[in-house]
C-alpha positions in Angstrom: 91.0 -29.7 142.4 94.5 -28.6 141.7 97.5 -30.7 142.7 101.3 -30.2 143.2 102.7 -29.0 139.9 106.0 -29.8 138.3 107.3 -27.9 135.3 109.7 -28.5 132.4 113.0 -26.7 133.2 113.9 -23.9 130.8 117.7 -24.2 130.2 119.8 -21.1 129.4 123.2 -21.6 127.7 125.6 -18.8 128.8 129.1 -17.8 128.0 130.0 -18.5 131.6 127.9 -21.7 132.0 129.1 -25.2 132.8 127.7 -28.7 133.4 127.0 -28.8 137.2 123.3 -28.4 136.7 123.3 -31.7 134.9 125.9 -33.3 137.2 124.6 -32.2 140.6 120.9 -31.7 140.1 119.9 -34.7 138.0 118.9 -32.7 134.9 118.7 -34.3 131.5 119.2 -33.0 127.9 121.3 -30.1 129.1 122.8 -27.8 126.4 126.5 -27.1 126.5 127.6 -24.3 128.8 124.2 -24.3 130.6 124.3 -21.4 133.0 120.8 -21.4 134.2 117.8 -23.7 134.7 114.6 -21.8 135.1 112.5 -24.0 137.3 109.4 -21.9 137.5 109.0 -18.8 135.3 106.2 -16.4 134.6 108.4 -14.3 132.3 106.2 -13.6 129.3 108.5 -15.1 126.6 109.7 -17.9 128.9 106.6 -19.3 130.5 107.0 -22.6 132.4 105.0 -25.6 131.0 103.5 -28.2 133.3 104.9 -31.7 133.0 102.7 -33.8 135.3 99.1 -34.6 135.8 96.0 -33.6 133.8 97.3 -30.0 133.3 100.5 -31.2 131.5 101.3 -29.1 128.4 99.6 -26.0 129.8 101.7 -22.9 130.6 101.7 -21.4 134.1 99.9 -18.3 132.7 97.1 -20.4 131.2 96.6 -22.2 134.6 96.5 -18.9 136.4 93.9 -17.5 134.0 91.6 -20.5 134.9 92.4 -21.2 138.6 93.4 -17.7 139.7 93.4 -17.4 143.5 93.2 -21.2 143.9 96.7 -21.4 142.4 98.5 -18.4 143.9 96.2 -17.1 146.8 93.7 -14.3 146.8 96.2 -11.5 147.8 98.7 -12.6 145.2 96.1 -12.8 142.4 94.7 -9.3 143.3 98.2 -7.8 143.1 99.8 -9.7 140.2 96.9 -11.0 138.2 97.8 -13.6 135.6 101.6 -13.0 136.0 103.2 -15.5 138.4 105.2 -13.3 140.9 108.4 -15.3 141.3 111.2 -16.6 139.1 112.9 -19.7 140.5 116.1 -20.9 139.0 119.5 -22.7 139.5 122.7 -21.0 138.3 126.0 -22.6 137.5 128.9 -20.2 137.1 131.9 -21.9 135.6 133.3 -18.4 135.0 132.8 -15.1 136.9 129.5 -13.4 136.0 129.4 -9.7 135.1 129.2 -7.0 137.7 125.5 -6.0 137.6 122.6 -4.4 139.3 118.8 -4.5 139.1 116.3 -1.6 139.4 113.7 -1.5 142.2 110.0 -1.5 141.5 109.7 2.2 141.2 112.5 2.6 138.7 111.6 -0.5 136.7 108.0 0.7 136.4 109.1 4.1 135.2 111.7 2.8 132.7 110.3 -0.6 131.6 106.7 -0.9 132.8 107.8 -3.9 134.8 108.6 -5.1 138.3 112.0 -4.6 139.8 114.3 -7.4 140.8 115.1 -8.3 144.4 116.7 -11.8 144.7 118.5 -14.2 147.1 121.1 -16.8 146.5 121.5 -20.1 148.4 124.9 -21.7 147.7 124.7 -25.4 146.8 128.3 -26.0 145.9 131.4 -23.8 145.7 135.0 -24.5 144.7 137.8 -23.7 147.2 138.7 -20.4 145.5 135.1 -19.3 144.7 134.0 -15.8 145.6 130.7 -13.8 145.7 130.7 -10.1 145.0 127.9 -8.1 146.8 127.8 -4.5 147.7 130.7 -2.1 148.4 133.7 -2.4 150.7 133.5 1.2 151.9 131.3 4.2 151.9 131.2 6.1 148.6 129.1 8.5 146.7 127.7 8.3 143.2 130.5 10.7 142.1 133.1 8.3 143.6 131.6 5.4 141.8 131.6 7.1 138.4 135.3 8.0 138.9 136.1 4.4 139.5 134.1 3.4 136.4 136.0 5.9 134.2 139.3 4.9 135.7 138.8 1.2 135.2 139.2 0.5 138.9 135.7 -0.6 139.8 136.9 -3.8 141.4 138.8 -1.9 144.0 135.6 -0.8 145.7 133.6 -4.0 145.6 133.0 -6.2 148.6 134.4 -9.7 147.7 133.2 -12.6 149.9 135.7 -15.4 150.1 135.7 -18.9 151.5 132.2 -19.5 150.1 130.5 -22.6 151.6 127.5 -24.7 150.8 124.5 -23.2 152.7 125.8 -19.6 152.5 123.0 -17.2 151.7 123.2 -13.7 150.2 120.1 -11.5 150.0 120.4 -9.1 147.1 117.8 -6.2 147.3 117.2 -4.3 144.1 120.0 -1.6 143.8 122.8 -3.7 145.3 125.7 -4.3 143.0 126.7 -8.0 142.7 128.3 -10.9 140.8 128.5 -14.7 141.2 132.0 -16.0 141.1 133.6 -18.9 139.2 132.8 -22.3 140.6 129.6 -21.5 142.4 126.4 -23.5 141.9 123.4 -21.9 143.6 119.6 -21.6 143.8 118.1 -18.2 143.1 114.7 -16.9 144.2 113.7 -13.6 142.7 110.9 -11.3 141.7 109.5 -12.0 138.2 111.8 -9.7 136.3 114.5 -10.1 133.7 116.0 -6.6 133.9 119.7 -6.5 134.4 122.1 -3.5 134.1 125.6 -4.8 133.3 128.3 -2.6 134.8 131.5 -4.5 134.1 132.1 -7.8 132.3 135.9 -8.4 132.7 136.4 -7.3 129.1 134.8 -10.6 128.0 133.9 -11.1 124.4 130.8 -12.9 123.1 130.8 -15.7 120.5 131.1 -13.1 117.7 134.2 -11.6 119.3 132.5 -8.5 120.4 132.6 -6.9 123.9 129.3 -7.4 125.6 127.1 -4.3 126.1 127.4 -2.3 129.3 124.6 -0.1 130.8 126.4 2.5 132.8 123.8 5.3 132.2 121.0 3.1 133.5 123.0 1.5 136.3 124.3 4.6 138.0 120.9 5.8 139.1 119.8 2.3 140.1 122.6 1.6 142.5 122.2 1.9 146.3 125.6 3.2 147.4 125.1 2.5 151.1 127.9 0.4 152.8 127.1 -2.5 155.2 129.4 -4.2 157.6 128.1 -7.6 156.6 126.4 -8.9 153.4 126.0 -12.6 154.3 122.6 -13.6 155.7 122.7 -15.4 159.0 120.1 -18.1 159.8 119.7 -21.3 161.8 120.0 -24.8 160.4 118.0 -26.9 162.8 116.7 -30.3 161.6 112.9 -30.8 161.3 112.2 -27.1 161.6 111.5 -24.5 158.9 114.5 -22.1 159.6 113.6 -18.6 158.3 116.3 -17.2 155.9 114.5 -14.3 154.3 111.2 -12.7 155.1 110.7 -9.9 152.6 107.6 -8.3 151.0 108.6 -10.1 147.8 109.1 -13.6 149.1 109.8 -15.6 152.2 112.4 -18.4 152.1 112.9 -21.1 154.7 115.6 -23.7 155.0 114.0 -27.0 156.0 116.1 -30.1 156.6 114.1 -33.2 157.8 114.7 -36.8 158.6 111.1 -37.6 159.7 107.6 -36.8 158.5 106.9 -33.1 158.8 103.4 -31.6 158.8 103.1 -28.2 157.1 100.1 -25.9 157.3 99.6 -22.7 155.2 96.0 -22.1 155.9 96.7 -18.5 157.1 99.3 -17.6 154.5 97.1 -17.1 151.4 99.9 -18.2 149.1 101.3 -21.0 147.0 104.3 -22.8 148.3 107.4 -23.9 146.3 109.9 -26.5 147.3 113.3 -26.8 145.8 114.9 -30.2 146.6 118.5 -29.3 147.1 119.4 -32.6 148.7 117.6 -35.9 148.8 114.2 -37.3 147.7 110.9 -36.9 149.4 107.2 -37.4 149.1 104.4 -34.8 149.5 101.2 -36.3 151.0 98.0 -34.3 150.7 94.3 -35.3 150.9 95.2 -39.1 150.8 97.3 -38.5 147.6 101.0 -38.6 147.1 103.6 -36.9 144.8 107.3 -37.8 144.8 109.9 -35.2 144.5 113.5 -36.1 143.4 116.7 -34.3 144.3 117.1 -31.3 141.9 113.3 -31.0 141.2 111.2 -28.0 142.0 107.5 -28.3 142.8 104.7 -25.8 143.2 101.9 -26.5 145.7 98.8 -24.5 144.9 97.3 -22.1 147.5 94.1 -24.2 147.8 96.2 -27.1 149.3 96.8 -25.6 152.7 97.8 -28.7 154.7 100.1 -31.5 153.7 103.0 -33.6 154.9 106.6 -33.9 153.7 108.0 -37.5 154.0 111.7 -38.1 153.6 112.7 -40.9 151.2 116.4 -40.6 152.2 118.1 -40.4 155.6 118.1 -36.6 155.4 116.4 -34.3 153.0 117.1 -30.6 152.5 114.6 -28.2 150.8 114.1 -24.6 150.3 110.5 -23.6 151.1 109.3 -20.5 149.3 106.1 -18.5 149.5 104.8 -14.9 149.8 104.0 -14.0 153.4 100.9 -11.8 153.7 101.2 -11.8 157.5 104.1 -9.3 157.5 
């Protein structure tokens, strides 16, 4: 019988990284300028390793090969096989990230024999002057975009979200241009993909003093040039209720704050469930067994565990609840 799984975080030093992942999320042995903590990864050269229970030391792919649908659900296993379908991470931007875009499934398959990258951001902390860039601030064509690229005026056409607050959510479908601003700490849920087309990097140089590579030729055909009146995702924040944030084909994410024991049932979902403890400690109770989860930890509940309880160990606990919804 499987059990709730914890994994060793995979830390990613970045030119723009900081120390908030260590300071705010209780992570240890953090490298300098840590930009990302990959909490659960099925990326082939960055496979998560289990750190609890009898499966400790095994990679997520090795477990999938043995337990298959018991781990991820029948529908997920039929579609993704031995590749875990989501990449779960924390990102700390002490500097502005590059302006970038990701291809959709069709383009990624054609170019890279891989899945595309749709993602969402949940802001955990933001400094007073922090911003998020997502989408465009007006209607424009591919020709207009190329002109701005060539003229060095790309920032004039980008939608810049100001007054960023904890709890803000931005859904970033593949094809939407975006960037995380300086001073933002966030949780990111995304498809299992590491394909990024860098469009503009603020003329930043790497550790060797070289300008970082840009991917204009790849990005131009990957971008969705549609303009939207609003790019922030609205959702409810009711206590002791799973408040739906995103319900997409790639993943469903709920915001669940609780101050009492909550019963959760995923019998009809045919999916694993992931919890990111963004505030407070809690305990998972299942089949007369218990597993504690600390603030900053991420835990994967296998699909075969369909009913369980979440018990708060603090006055209020906030988690992100993530799964793939086959009832859409």
